[in-house]
N, CA, C and O atoms as a GROMACS GRO file, in nm:
protein
  384
    1MET      N    1  -0.278   6.047   2.902
    1MET     CA    2  -0.348   5.930   2.922
    1MET      C    3  -0.288   5.827   2.839
    1MET      O    4  -0.253   5.853   2.724
    2SER      N    5  -0.272   5.680   2.904
    2SER     CA    6  -0.234   5.574   2.852
    2SER      C    7  -0.328   5.496   2.832
    2SER      O    8  -0.415   5.496   2.919
    3VAL      N    9  -0.347   5.403   2.714
    3VAL     CA   10  -0.450   5.318   2.689
    3VAL      C   11  -0.403   5.173   2.765
    3VAL      O   12  -0.289   5.133   2.742
    4SER      N   13  -0.462   5.121   2.825
    4SER     CA   14  -0.443   4.989   2.891
    4SER      C   15  -0.556   4.908   2.918
    4SER      O   16  -0.669   4.957   2.906
    5ALA      N   17  -0.538   4.778   2.957
    5ALA     CA   18  -0.678   4.692   2.960
    5ALA      C   19  -0.704   4.702   3.125
    5ALA      O   20  -0.619   4.701   3.214
    6PRO      N   21  -0.830   4.710   3.134
    6PRO     CA   22  -0.879   4.703   3.270
    6PRO      C   23  -0.796   4.594   3.377
    6PRO      O   24  -0.748   4.492   3.328
    7PRO      N   25  -0.786   4.615   3.487
    7PRO     CA   26  -0.695   4.508   3.556
    7PRO      C   27  -0.763   4.376   3.554
    7PRO      O   28  -0.684   4.283   3.573
    8ASP      N   29  -0.893   4.341   3.535
    8ASP     CA   30  -0.948   4.227   3.546
    8ASP      C   31  -0.968   4.148   3.433
    8ASP      O   32  -1.017   4.035   3.430
    9GLN      N   33  -0.918   4.232   3.321
    9GLN     CA   34  -0.911   4.159   3.158
    9GLN      C   35  -0.751   4.125   3.139
    9GLN      O   36  -0.666   4.202   3.183
   10PRO      N   37  -0.721   4.022   3.080
   10PRO     CA   38  -0.572   3.987   3.034
   10PRO      C   39  -0.531   4.085   2.936
   10PRO      O   40  -0.619   4.142   2.872
   11SER      N   41  -0.396   4.116   2.913
   11SER     CA   42  -0.367   4.207   2.825
   11SER      C   43  -0.379   4.131   2.668
   11SER      O   44  -0.410   4.013   2.654
   12PHE      N   45  -0.351   4.216   2.566
   12PHE     CA   46  -0.358   4.172   2.439
   12PHE      C   47  -0.243   4.058   2.420
   12PHE      O   48  -0.270   3.954   2.361
   13PHE      N   49  -0.127   4.081   2.468
   13PHE     CA   50  -0.003   3.957   2.469
   13PHE      C   51  -0.050   3.853   2.539
   13PHE      O   52  -0.043   3.744   2.482
   14ASP      N   53  -0.107   3.857   2.670
   14ASP     CA   54  -0.174   3.736   2.733
   14ASP      C   55  -0.283   3.673   2.643
   14ASP      O   56  -0.277   3.550   2.632
   15GLN      N   57  -0.370   3.732   2.584
   15GLN     CA   58  -0.480   3.690   2.497
   15GLN      C   59  -0.420   3.610   2.380
   15GLN      O   60  -0.474   3.502   2.358
   16GLU      N   61  -0.309   3.651   2.295
   16GLU     CA   62  -0.246   3.608   2.208
   16GLU      C   63  -0.177   3.473   2.219
   16GLU      O   64  -0.191   3.376   2.145
   17VAL      N   65  -0.096   3.486   2.329
   17VAL     CA   66  -0.026   3.374   2.385
   17VAL      C   67  -0.122   3.269   2.412
   17VAL      O   68  -0.093   3.159   2.365
   18SER      N   69  -0.240   3.281   2.483
   18SER     CA   70  -0.347   3.185   2.527
   18SER      C   71  -0.386   3.126   2.373
   18SER      O   72  -0.384   3.006   2.346
   19ARG      N   73  -0.420   3.221   2.288
   19ARG     CA   74  -0.486   3.161   2.145
   19ARG      C   75  -0.373   3.071   2.069
   19ARG      O   76  -0.405   2.965   2.016
   20LEU      N   77  -0.262   3.112   2.066
   20LEU     CA   78  -0.156   3.046   2.005
   20LEU      C   79  -0.108   2.902   2.071
   20LEU      O   80  -0.059   2.808   2.009
   21THR      N   81  -0.131   2.909   2.208
   21THR     CA   82  -0.113   2.786   2.293
   21THR      C   83  -0.218   2.680   2.250
   21THR      O   84  -0.192   2.561   2.228
   22LEU      N   85  -0.340   2.740   2.240
   22LEU     CA   86  -0.459   2.656   2.219
   22LEU      C   87  -0.449   2.606   2.067
   22LEU      O   88  -0.461   2.486   2.045
   23ASP      N   89  -0.428   2.692   1.966
   23ASP     CA   90  -0.384   2.650   1.824
   23ASP      C   91  -0.285   2.543   1.822
   23ASP      O   92  -0.304   2.447   1.747
   24ILE      N   93  -0.172   2.550   1.901
   24ILE     CA   94  -0.074   2.449   1.900
   24ILE      C   95  -0.101   2.324   1.955
   24ILE      O   96  -0.048   2.217   1.924
   25ALA      N   97  -0.193   2.346   2.047
   25ALA     CA   98  -0.238   2.186   2.117
   25ALA      C   99  -0.340   2.127   2.045
   25ALA      O  100  -0.359   2.005   2.050
   26MET      N  101  -0.422   2.220   1.964
   26MET     CA  102  -0.515   2.148   1.868
   26MET      C  103  -0.446   2.064   1.740
   26MET      O  104  -0.476   1.953   1.697
   27GLY      N  105  -0.355   2.147   1.702
   27GLY     CA  106  -0.259   2.106   1.602
   27GLY      C  107  -0.192   1.952   1.630
   27GLY      O  108  -0.200   1.854   1.556
   28PHE      N  109  -0.124   1.964   1.761
   28PHE     CA  110  -0.065   1.838   1.821
   28PHE      C  111  -0.168   1.705   1.847
   28PHE      O  112  -0.125   1.589   1.844
   29GLU      N  113  -0.305   1.737   1.872
   29GLU     CA  114  -0.405   1.655   1.885
   29GLU      C  115  -0.426   1.578   1.742
   29GLU      O  116  -0.429   1.456   1.727
   30GLU      N  117  -0.441   1.677   1.642
   30GLU     CA  118  -0.471   1.646   1.512
   30GLU      C  119  -0.352   1.570   1.467
   30GLU      O  120  -0.393   1.481   1.393
   31LEU      N  121  -0.221   1.564   1.479
   31LEU     CA  122  -0.102   1.513   1.456
   31LEU      C  123  -0.120   1.382   1.532
   31LEU      O  124  -0.091   1.280   1.469
   32LEU      N  125  -0.157   1.371   1.642
   32LEU     CA  126  -0.164   1.247   1.724
   32LEU      C  127  -0.279   1.156   1.651
   32LEU      O  128  -0.258   1.035   1.646
   33ASP      N  129  -0.366   1.194   1.609
   33ASP     CA  130  -0.492   1.155   1.542
   33ASP      C  131  -0.447   1.061   1.422
   33ASP      O  132  -0.470   0.941   1.409
   34LEU      N  133  -0.358   1.170   1.318
   34LEU     CA  134  -0.342   1.122   1.202
   34LEU      C  135  -0.229   1.005   1.219
   34LEU      O  136  -0.242   0.896   1.163
   35ASN      N  137  -0.119   1.037   1.300
   35ASN     CA  138  -0.048   0.941   1.341
   35ASN      C  139  -0.086   0.780   1.382
   35ASN      O  140  -0.023   0.677   1.359
   36ASN      N  141  -0.210   0.801   1.449
   36ASN     CA  142  -0.276   0.689   1.474
   36ASN      C  143  -0.330   0.608   1.375
   36ASN      O  144  -0.325   0.485   1.373
   37VAL      N  145  -0.394   0.696   1.278
   37VAL     CA  146  -0.447   0.629   1.129
   37VAL      C  147  -0.323   0.560   1.066
   37VAL      O  148  -0.324   0.439   1.041
   38LEU      N  149  -0.233   0.628   1.044
   38LEU     CA  150  -0.106   0.586   1.000
   38LEU      C  151  -0.057   0.443   1.026
   38LEU      O  152  -0.030   0.355   0.944
   39ASN      N  153  -0.050   0.440   1.183
   39ASN     CA  154  -0.004   0.311   1.242
   39ASN      C  155  -0.118   0.217   1.220
   39ASN      O  156  -0.073   0.102   1.209
   40ARG      N  157  -0.246   0.221   1.209
   40ARG     CA  158  -0.335   0.120   1.163
   40ARG      C  159  -0.323   0.080   1.046
   40ARG      O  160  -0.317  -0.040   1.020
   41LYS      N  161  -0.318   0.174   0.954
   41LYS     CA  162  -0.277   0.133   0.806
   41LYS      C  163  -0.159   0.053   0.775
   41LYS      O  164  -0.155  -0.033   0.687
   42LEU      N  165  -0.057   0.088   0.856
   42LEU     CA  166   0.079   0.004   0.823
   42LEU      C  167   0.065  -0.129   0.904
   42LEU      O  168   0.138  -0.227   0.885
   43GLU      N  169  -0.036  -0.123   0.994
   43GLU     CA  170  -0.051  -0.273   1.065
   43GLU      C  171  -0.140  -0.370   0.952
   43GLU      O  172  -0.109  -0.487   0.930
   44GLU      N  173  -0.258  -0.297   0.885
   44GLU     CA  174  -0.307  -0.363   0.805
   44GLU      C  175  -0.228  -0.426   0.677
   44GLU      O  176  -0.247  -0.534   0.622
   45VAL      N  177  -0.133  -0.325   0.646
   45VAL     CA  178  -0.050  -0.373   0.517
   45VAL      C  179   0.040  -0.474   0.571
   45VAL      O  180   0.082  -0.560   0.494
   46SER      N  181   0.073  -0.474   0.686
   46SER     CA  182   0.154  -0.583   0.742
   46SER      C  183   0.095  -0.710   0.761
   46SER      O  184   0.157  -0.814   0.743
   47GLY      N  185  -0.028  -0.704   0.796
   47GLY     CA  186  -0.130  -0.836   0.810
   47GLY      C  187  -0.137  -0.862   0.648
   47GLY      O  188  -0.131  -0.982   0.619
   48MET      N  189  -0.146  -0.794   0.563
   48MET     CA  190  -0.180  -0.839   0.435
   48MET      C  191  -0.060  -0.927   0.376
   48MET      O  192  -0.071  -1.037   0.323
   49LYS      N  193   0.059  -0.854   0.398
   49LYS     CA  194   0.171  -0.911   0.343
   49LYS      C  195   0.202  -1.058   0.411
   49LYS      O  196   0.263  -1.142   0.344
   50LYS      N  197   0.158  -1.086   0.538
   50LYS     CA  198   0.178  -1.206   0.607
   50LYS      C  199   0.059  -1.320   0.534
   50LYS      O  200   0.084  -1.440   0.519
   51GLU      N  201  -0.055  -1.262   0.498
   51GLU     CA  202  -0.155  -1.323   0.430
   51GLU      C  203  -0.094  -1.372   0.283
   51GLU      O  204  -0.104  -1.488   0.246
   52PHE      N  205  -0.048  -1.297   0.227
   52PHE     CA  206  -0.001  -1.349   0.081
   52PHE      C  207   0.136  -1.421   0.064
   52PHE      O  208   0.173  -1.464  -0.045
   53ALA      N  209   0.218  -1.434   0.194
   53ALA     CA  210   0.329  -1.509   0.203
   53ALA      C  211   0.279  -1.657   0.173
   53ALA      O  212   0.350  -1.722   0.097
   54THR      N  213   0.188  -1.707   0.214
   54THR     CA  214   0.146  -1.834   0.174
   54THR      C  215   0.124  -1.872   0.042
   54THR      O  216   0.158  -1.981  -0.005
   55ILE      N  217   0.059  -1.769  -0.026
   55ILE     CA  218   0.043  -1.789  -0.162
   55ILE      C  219   0.156  -1.768  -0.233
   55ILE      O  220   0.177  -1.846  -0.326
   56ALA      N  221   0.233  -1.683  -0.212
   56ALA     CA  222   0.382  -1.665  -0.281
   56ALA      C  223   0.466  -1.798  -0.267
   56ALA      O  224   0.523  -1.854  -0.361
   57ASP      N  225   0.465  -1.839  -0.132
   57ASP     CA  226   0.529  -1.978  -0.109
   57ASP      C  227   0.470  -2.075  -0.200
   57ASP      O  228   0.551  -2.152  -0.252
   58LEU      N  229   0.356  -2.088  -0.228
   58LEU     CA  230   0.279  -2.186  -0.317
   58LEU      C  231   0.330  -2.169  -0.464
   58LEU      O  232   0.363  -2.267  -0.531
   59TRP      N  233   0.334  -2.048  -0.509
   59TRP     CA  234   0.381  -2.002  -0.653
   59TRP      C  235   0.531  -2.027  -0.678
   59TRP      O  236   0.573  -2.064  -0.787
   60ARG      N  237   0.606  -2.007  -0.576
   60ARG     CA  238   0.736  -2.041  -0.557
   60ARG      C  239   0.759  -2.180  -0.610
   60ARG      O  240   0.819  -2.213  -0.712
   61SER      N  241   0.697  -2.257  -0.515
   61SER     CA  242   0.706  -2.394  -0.522
   61SER      C  243   0.654  -2.455  -0.669
   61SER      O  244   0.717  -2.540  -0.731
   62PHE      N  245   0.551  -2.407  -0.706
   62PHE     CA  246   0.530  -2.416  -0.865
   62PHE      C  247   0.604  -2.383  -0.967
   62PHE      O  248   0.602  -2.442  -1.076
   63HIS      N  249   0.673  -2.290  -0.939
   63HIS     CA  250   0.775  -2.246  -1.033
   63HIS      C  251   0.892  -2.330  -1.018
   63HIS      O  252   0.962  -2.346  -1.118
   64GLU      N  253   0.921  -2.380  -0.920
   64GLU     CA  254   1.049  -2.467  -0.908
   64GLU      C  255   1.023  -2.595  -0.982
   64GLU      O  256   1.101  -2.645  -1.064
   65VAL      N  257   0.913  -2.641  -0.948
   65VAL     CA  258   0.879  -2.790  -1.006
   65VAL      C  259   0.866  -2.758  -1.153
   65VAL      O  260   0.921  -2.837  -1.230
   66MET      N  261   0.806  -2.657  -1.202
   66MET     CA  262   0.814  -2.619  -1.363
   66MET      C  263   0.942  -2.615  -1.411
   66MET      O  264   0.973  -2.683  -1.509
   67ARG      N  265   1.038  -2.528  -1.342
   67ARG     CA  266   1.147  -2.527  -1.388
   67ARG      C  267   1.247  -2.629  -1.384
   67ARG      O  268   1.350  -2.616  -1.451
   68ASP      N  269   1.223  -2.740  -1.304
   68ASP     CA  270   1.290  -2.857  -1.301
   68ASP      C  271   1.241  -2.951  -1.411
   68ASP      O  272   1.317  -3.033  -1.463
   69LEU      N  273   1.110  -2.938  -1.446
   69LEU     CA  274   1.038  -3.008  -1.549
   69LEU      C  275   1.050  -2.953  -1.695
   69LEU      O  276   0.997  -3.018  -1.785
   70GLN      N  277   1.109  -2.851  -1.722
   70GLN     CA  278   1.139  -2.762  -1.828
   70GLN      C  279   1.194  -2.847  -1.931
   70GLN      O  280   1.137  -2.858  -2.039
   71PRO      N  281   1.327  -2.921  -1.897
   71PRO     CA  282   1.405  -3.019  -2.001
   71PRO      C  283   1.329  -3.128  -2.057
   71PRO      O  284   1.360  -3.173  -2.168
   72GLU      N  285   1.218  -3.181  -1.981
   72GLU     CA  286   1.170  -3.273  -2.019
   72GLU      C  287   1.062  -3.250  -2.136
   72GLU      O  288   1.032  -3.333  -2.221
   73ILE      N  289   1.009  -3.114  -2.121
   73ILE     CA  290   0.911  -3.082  -2.220
   73ILE      C  291   0.982  -3.047  -2.366
   73ILE      O  292   1.073  -2.966  -2.386
   74ASP      N  293   0.916  -3.129  -2.458
   74ASP     CA  294   0.980  -3.125  -2.598
   74ASP      C  295   0.882  -3.043  -2.692
   74ASP      O  296   0.776  -3.088  -2.736
   75LEU      N  297   0.929  -2.923  -2.716
   75LEU     CA  298   0.832  -2.867  -2.799
   75LEU      C  299   0.899  -2.846  -2.935
   75LEU      O  300   1.020  -2.825  -2.943
   76ARG      N  301   0.822  -2.852  -3.038
   76ARG     CA  302   0.848  -2.849  -3.189
   76ARG      C  303   0.889  -2.698  -3.198
   76ARG      O  304   0.866  -2.619  -3.106
   77GLU      N  305   0.952  -2.661  -3.317
   77GLU     CA  306   0.995  -2.527  -3.327
   77GLU      C  307   0.867  -2.436  -3.360
   77GLU      O  308   0.783  -2.474  -3.442
   78GLY      N  309   0.859  -2.350  -3.313
   78GLY     CA  310   0.743  -2.226  -3.324
   78GLY      C  311   0.623  -2.271  -3.226
   78GLY      O  312   0.524  -2.197  -3.228
   79GLU      N  313   0.621  -2.362  -3.156
   79GLU     CA  314   0.510  -2.402  -3.034
   79GLU      C  315   0.537  -2.335  -2.916
   79GLU      O  316   0.652  -2.296  -2.893
   80GLY      N  317   0.447  -2.315  -2.840
   80GLY     CA  318   0.476  -2.274  -2.706
   80GLY      C  319   0.400  -2.382  -2.621
   80GLY      O  320   0.354  -2.490  -2.658
   81VAL      N  321   0.401  -2.337  -2.523
   81VAL     CA  322   0.341  -2.446  -2.400
   81VAL      C  323   0.180  -2.418  -2.394
   81VAL      O  324   0.135  -2.307  -2.368
   82PRO      N  325   0.114  -2.511  -2.416
   82PRO     CA  326  -0.052  -2.480  -2.389
   82PRO      C  327  -0.077  -2.404  -2.261
   82PRO      O  328  -0.020  -2.421  -2.154
   83GLY      N  329  -0.166  -2.323  -2.289
   83GLY     CA  330  -0.217  -2.240  -2.155
   83GLY      C  331  -0.137  -2.120  -2.148
   83GLY      O  332  -0.189  -2.030  -2.081
   84THR      N  333  -0.012  -2.091  -2.203
   84THR     CA  334   0.048  -1.980  -2.179
   84THR      C  335   0.043  -1.871  -2.283
   84THR      O  336   0.126  -1.781  -2.275
   85GLY      N  337  -0.038  -1.872  -2.369
   85GLY     CA  338  -0.056  -1.806  -2.493
   85GLY      C  339   0.031  -1.820  -2.601
   85GLY      O  340  -0.004  -1.777  -2.710
   86GLY      N  341   0.148  -1.878  -2.584
   86GLY     CA  342   0.236  -1.905  -2.715
   86GLY      C  343   0.206  -2.031  -2.777
   86GLY      O  344   0.282  -2.062  -2.869
   87HIS      N  345   0.101  -2.122  -2.746
   87HIS     CA  346   0.079  -2.223  -2.815
   87HIS      C  347  -0.011  -2.199  -2.932
   87HIS      O  348  -0.123  -2.154  -2.908
   88VAL      N  349   0.025  -2.222  -3.060
   88VAL     CA  350  -0.057  -2.198  -3.181
   88VAL      C  351  -0.143  -2.320  -3.206
   88VAL      O  352  -0.102  -2.436  -3.204
   89VAL      N  353  -0.256  -2.282  -3.229
   89VAL     CA  354  -0.335  -2.395  -3.272
   89VAL      C  355  -0.362  -2.407  -3.436
   89VAL      O  356  -0.405  -2.304  -3.489
   90GLN      N  357  -0.344  -2.509  -3.510
   90GLN     CA  358  -0.350  -2.486  -3.653
   90GLN      C  359  -0.483  -2.548  -3.687
   90GLN      O  360  -0.525  -2.657  -3.647
   91SER      N  361  -0.537  -2.473  -3.758
   91SER     CA  362  -0.673  -2.523  -3.816
   91SER      C  363  -0.660  -2.563  -3.964
   91SER      O  364  -0.579  -2.515  -4.044
   92ARG      N  365  -0.766  -2.670  -3.992
   92ARG     CA  366  -0.745  -2.714  -4.123
   92ARG      C  367  -0.855  -2.643  -4.188
   92ARG      O  368  -0.971  -2.623  -4.152
   93ALA      N  369  -0.773  -2.600  -4.325
   93ALA     CA  370  -0.844  -2.513  -4.413
   93ALA      C  371  -0.938  -2.604  -4.487
   93ALA      O  372  -0.907  -2.714  -4.531
   94SER      N  373  -1.055  -2.546  -4.497
   94SER     CA  374  -1.164  -2.618  -4.557
   94SER      C  375  -1.154  -2.650  -4.702
   94SER      O  376  -1.128  -2.548  -4.766
   95THR      N  377  -1.164  -2.743  -4.766
   95THR     CA  378  -1.158  -2.758  -4.912
   95THR      C  379  -1.296  -2.762  -4.994
   95THR      O  380  -1.376  -2.851  -4.966
   96SER      N  381  -1.319  -2.697  -5.064
   96SER     CA  382  -1.446  -2.720  -5.136
   96SER      C  383  -1.431  -2.756  -5.290
   96SER      O  384  -1.531  -2.777  -5.358
   0.00000   0.00000   0.00000
């Protein structure tokens, strides 16, 4: 006597094929969803890059102007440019 599935039910092999096919299809759907999320994030980053390009151009212009003016700035020994943190403010010592 052999053990076999009734004729109206699929065999174990067919059930496993169906289950694995469903798992693969669900995996592909998840992969597609994650790929779409990644694409949206990349588009956001690309948009931010365009927004900051204007600001970067402004700072580049400022840097070029400051570089061209640098020989005109006459600093005494040990002093820095005010506003850059290198400027030393001397205070008068109070005499009593």
